[in-house]
N, C-alpha and C positions, 0 to 999 in steps of 0.2 A: 351530622356533618358529612359532607361528601369527601371521600378519600381520593387523593390524587393517585392516578395510575403511574407506577414507576416504569419509566422507559429509559433504555440506554441512550446516550447522546448520539444523535444521528447526523452530526455535521452542521447542525443549525446553530449559528452563533447566538441568536436571541434565546434559544432554548438552553444553551450552555450558561448564558448570563443569568437566566432565571434560576437554574440549579445552584449556581454559586451564591446568589442572593439568599436563597432559601436556607442553605447550609449556614451562612453567616447569621441569619436571624434565629434559626432553631438551635444551633450548637455553639453560638458565639465564636465561630471560626474567624481567622484573620483573612481579610480580603486579598492581601498581597500574596499570601501563601497559597490560597485556593486558585488564584489566577495563574500563578506560575506552575502549579501542579497540573491544571487543565491544559495550559499551553504546551507543556512538555509531554504530557501523556498522549495527546492527540497530534502533536507535531503541527500545530496550526500555521498556515502561511501568514506572511507579514500583514496583509490586509485584514484577515480575520482576527489576528492578535490585537491589532489596533482597535477594531470595532468592539471586540469582547471587553477590552480594558475600558474603553469609553462608556459602554453600556453599564458595566458593573459599577465602576467608580461614580459615574454620573448619577445613576439611580440611587445609589447609597448616599452620596453627598447631599442630594436634594430631597431626601425622604419626607421630611416634615412639610416642605413646600408642596410636594406632589400630593400629599394627603390633604392639605388645605385646598388644593385645586379640585381634588376628586370628591370631597365631602358633599357638595350640593347634588352630585349626580348618583350617589349611592343610596339605595333603599334597602334596609335590612342588613343582616350580617353576612360578611364575605369570608370564605375560607382563606387562611393565610396565604396560600399559594396563588389564589385568584387575585387578592389585593396586590401581591408582589408583581404579578403579571400586568396589572393595570398601571402600577407605578412605572414599571419598565417601559410600557407602551407610551404612557403620557410623557415620560422623560424625552423620548424620541420626538414626539409631536411638538413639545414646547421648546426644547433646547437644541435639537439637531435639525437644522434647516435643509440639509442635503438629502434627507430621507423623506419621500412623499408620504403624507399622512395616510392616504388610502392604503399604501403598502404596509404601514405599521398596523393598521386595523386588521387587514387581511391576515397578516402573520400572527397577530395575537389570537384571532379566532381559531386559526389552525392549531396553535399550541394548546388552546383551551380544549379543542376536540380531542387531541392526542392524550392530554393529561387528565381530562375529565370526561364530559359527555356533551351532547348537543345543547342541553339546557344551560350549562355554564357558558358554552360558546355564545349562545344567544344573549346572555347577560353581559358578557364582555363586549360584544358587538354593540349592544344598545347603549352602554355607558360611554364608550369611546366615540360613537357617532353623535351622541348628545353633546359631548365636549367639543367636537368639531363644529357643530351647528352654533352653539351658544358661546364658545370661548371660555376661558378661565377667569375667575374673579381676581381683582387686584388686591395685593397685600396692603395697599393704602387704605383699605376699608378698616383696618385694625387700628384702633385709637391708641391703645397703650404702646409706648415706645419700645419697651423691652420685648413685649409680645410680638410686635411687628418685626423687630430685628430677628427674633427667634424663628419666626416663620419664613421670613425673606431669605435668611441665610441657612436655615435648617440646622439650628443648634438648640438644644433643650433650653427652656427659659431659665431654669435654675443656673445654668452655666452662663448665660448672658447676664443675668442679675449679678453674679459674682464678678464677672469681668468689668461691668460698668462700675461696680463699687471699688474695684482694685485699680482700674486703668482709665476710667472715664468713658463717656459715650462715644467720642470720635475714634479713640484707639480701639474700642471694642468693635465698632462697625468695620473698620479697616481690617482687623484681624479675622473677623468672622467671614468676610467676603474672600479674603486671601486663602482661607482654609478650603475653599471650594475650587481653587485653581489647581491645575495639575502640577505636581512637583517637578522641579528642574533636575536634570541629571548632572551630577558632578562626580568627579573622580580624582584620585590622588596619585600623583606620579611617584614611583619608588626611585628616589634620587640616588640610591645605592647601585641602581642598574642603568639608569638613563637620565638625561636632562629633560626638563619640561619641553624645551624647544624641539628636541629630537622626537619625543613622543607625539607632539602635535603634528610634526611633519609626517611621521609614520601613519597616524590616524587619518590625516587629510588625504594621503595617498591611497588609503583603503576606502575612501568615500565618506568618511565622517566629517561633520562640521563642528569644530571645537575651537575654543579660545581660552586664553589664560584668565584666571581669576584676578581680581584687583585686591583681594584681601589675603588669601593664603597662598604663599609662594608655590607650594606643591600642587595646588588645585587647578584643574581645568574643568570647563563646562562644555557639555555637548548639547547642541541645539538640533542636530539631525543624526540619528542613529544611536543604537544601544551599544556602547563601547565594551560591554561585557562580551560581545561577540568578536572582539578584535584580537589580533595576534599579540598586541601589547599586553592585554589582560591575560591571555593564556601563558605568556612567557614571564609573568610576574613583574612587569614594568608599570602596572596600573592596578588600582584598587577602587571599587565603587564605594563612595562614601559621601554623605552630605557635607557641605562645607562647614556648617555650624558644628557638626560632630568632630571636625578636625581641631577646632579652637581649644578645647580643654587640654589637648596634648601640647599645644604650643604654650598655653599658660603654665603647664607643668614645668617647663624649662629644664628638662632633664639633660644631663651631660654624659659624654662617654665615660664608661667605667662605673657608673652609679648602680646601686642596688634599688630596683624599682618594683613596686607592687601595684598591680591592676586588680582591684578587688572584685569587680563584676564585669568580666572581660568579654564574654561571648557576644557576638560572633568573632570578635578579634580585630575589628577595624582600628580601634584606638590602640590596642596592644601592639599591633604591627607598625603603626605610625610611630609609637615611642621607640621601637627597635630601629626603625629607619632614621629617626632623628638623633639617636645616640651612636649612629654608625655601626649598629649591631655589636657594640663593645660595652659589655656590662651584663647584668642579669635582670630579666623582667619576669617576675613571678605572676602568672596570670591564673586567676581563679574564677570559677562560676559555680553556682548552686547546682546546675543540672548536668548530669553525666553526659546526656546525649548532645549537649552543646559544646562539649570540650573538643570533639573532633572538628568542629567548625574552626576553632582557633588554630588547631594543629594544621589543618588543611590550608588555611590562609598563610600561615608562617612558612609552610613548605613551598607553596606556589611562589612566594616572594623571596625565597632563598634566605630566610632569617634563622640564625642559630642561637640567639640570645634569650629565647622565650622558653620558660619552664611552665608547663600547664598542669593544673590540678583541679579537681572538683571538690565541692564541699560548701558548707554554710560559712560565708565570709564574716559573719558576726562572731565566729569562733576562731578566727585566724590567729588570735593571740595565744591559742593553745598549741599552735603549730610553729610559730616564730617567737623568739624572745623579744622583750621590749626594745624599742629604739633600733629596730633592724634595718629600716629603709631610709634612703635619702629622699625619695619621692614616692608618694602614693596617689594614685588616681582612683577616685570613687565616683564612677558614673552610675549613680544609684538607680535602683528600680523605682519607677515613678508612674504617674497617671498617663504619661505620653501625650498630654494635651497640646504639645508643641508640634506633633507630627500627624495631626488630623488629616492633612492632605494625603498622606501615604496610607493611613488606616482610618478611613472615615467612620467606621463602625464604633470607634472609641467614643464619639459624641453621644451615642445612644446607650452604651453599656456601662460607662463610669457613673458613680454616684458620689454624693458629698461625703458619705461615710468612707468610701474608698480613699479619699484624700487624707482623712484623719488617720486611717490605718497605716498608710504609706509613710507618713511623716515620722511615726514612732520607729518604723524599721530603718528609715534613713538615719535617724539619730543614733540608733544602736550601731549601725555600720560606721558612722563617723567616730563614735567613742572607741571602737576597735582600732580604727586608723590612728587615732590620737595615741594609743598605747604603743603602736608599732613605729611611729615616725621618730626619726632622730631629732635631737636639738638642732635648730636652724634648718630642719627639713621642711618640705612643702607638701601639703595635701591639696589636691584640686578636687573640689566637690562639684559635680555637674549633673544635670538632669535634662531630659528632652520635654520638659513641661513649662508652662508659663504661670503656674499656680504659686501664689505667695506662700501658702502654708507649707509647700514642699521645698521652697527655694529660700527666699530671704528669711522666712520664719524659722526654718531649720537651722540656718547659719547663725542667726541671732541667738537662738537657744543654745547652740553649741558653744559659741564664744562666751556667753554668760556663764556656762558651766566650766569652761576651760579658759580662764583669763590670760594664760600664757600663749594663747593662739591669737595671731593678728592677721587682718585682711591685707593682702597685697594687691596693688593695682593690676588688673587683668590685662590692661591694654599696653603693658610695657613690652620691651623686646621686639619680636617680629610683628607684633600687632599694634605697635605704638602709633604709626601713621595711617595704617590701612583701614582700621575699623571705622565704619560710618557713625557709630554711636559710642559714647563714652559713659561708663558707669562702673561702680565698684561696690558690690559684685555686679557682674554683667548679665543683664536680662535681654536676650534677643527675642524679638517677636517675629512671627512668620512674615509680616509685611515690611520689616525693616530693610532687608535686602534680598528677599525672595527665597530664603532658605528656611530650614526647620526652626521652630522656636526652641531656644536652648538657654539654660542658665549655667553660669560658670562663676565659681568663687575659689580664689587661691588663698590658702591659709598657711602661715608659717609659724612653727613652734619657736618661741623666743628662747635664746640661750640663758641659762642661769636663773630660771624662775621655777 
């Protein structure tokens, strides 16, 4: 095997994208974290940031499709970095019309020379020029429906098979295609510091294009500009959060003065939203398993000017060793999950998760719910949420939990602030990525009945 020469990044965006893609593949690193780290480390200008993001996410999102296109042109075994370079180049040729194909080939050859040798450069040049001459084959050649959807949308077939069984063919097709669209930027206004209208006016004056959400009252959507760079964000009038992620907090229906537990709180988006919703009056006990994530919750709370949040680390399955029974009026369990509802943000999830992972996660989720059951007061509410669309982790977990604890009852999620706004009605609530352009999310509100 030919070893790739290690070179420091030299300002070449395509070279940087290749390095990120290789680290994702080799170390199962998260694409969003690597992108942010690269952008911050080198201080990339706006144009380069946009191109780096497009190349990284695009190549990752369409990996199986690109391999399908490449297969007829590859003879023999390719080193992993060479295959990734070909994917990266082919993505530009097939999906990005603004980049001339000859420029893509030239740049790929130059990268191959720097990272390998002239023989590898010749192979890369030959494969890409053959693609330009002959074109890529159509996915319509694939007879099996599930296999065709798998290749066309670049989702593993086992995942497509599961979704077809759970949701049907049409819903699966819509969801798989939506997963390859870029995520929409949404943010939450801290109404303890400003009104939504005031923040929109302020952001517009700074050059951002934003508008109100039709679903969550505190939510705004940005269609031009990253509002994390705004003065409103720096001053704590704004928090970056997907709109679907705001819904569990609304379903929690916490009131000022309540004692609230957030069992899996990092990085603190939902925790701080609870604090804002109760007017920062009460106590919110925020826990997370990982010590290094605790600082994220504290930093968020400090930036937003919130005083009601108490933060601790530790295994949330053992919180009944820390608190006495019936301690809390409200408990939010945003459980660890497969993340299959946020594939747009972390496309590598498609390729790294396995069916066994889903089984392992459901047992952990039930353990956490059992702990929440012991800690919730009579007439108190537990909101169980995940950012996945998997039945085994969602409806399956809730069904098993209620069978085990018959004094728990499902409450309609779409009551209160969500009664009229939600475009879908269900109890529990399963939001798919294509329902209204946000993350896939599951929300179940459970009340402990009195006197049972």
